[in-house]
C-alpha positions, 0 to 999 in steps of 0.5 A: 621524543626529545625534551628540553629542561632548564636548570637555574644557577645563581652566584650569591656572592659579590665576586665572579665565580667560574664553576663547573657542573656534574650530573647524576641520574637516579635510579642509577640503572636508568642512566644508560638510557638517558641521552644528552644531546646538548648540555652545559655540564662538564664545561666551565661557566662564569657567573658574575656577582649575584648573577642568575642564569638558566642553563638548558639541557636537551635530552631523550630517553632511549626507547629501549628503556621500555623493553628492559625488564629491570626498568619495569617498575621505574616510572620516574627518573631524576636528573640532578646537577651539582654546580661547584667552583672550578679549581686549577687542575680539576679533572672530572670523570663522566659517569659510567653507567652499566652496559645494557648487555 
């Protein structure tokens, strides 16, 4: 089933900030089963001075997760984001998770 989560980002400065975010899934091996349908990551976001915004991520965990013997003792998956100021020429790579085979 799909799920919707919100992450809050806040610009504590008195200047507008253009930022970008990357994500991480822990445990790393579970990342191959985490599927984002819609997400704010890897897209520049402008936050005005002292602005706070809730950013949505719409996702699901692939049902094959339950059939993977390596995931047998995994009962919690943590999705985290790092939001930082975008710099000219910045080129982010999407995480590459191990193949299921």
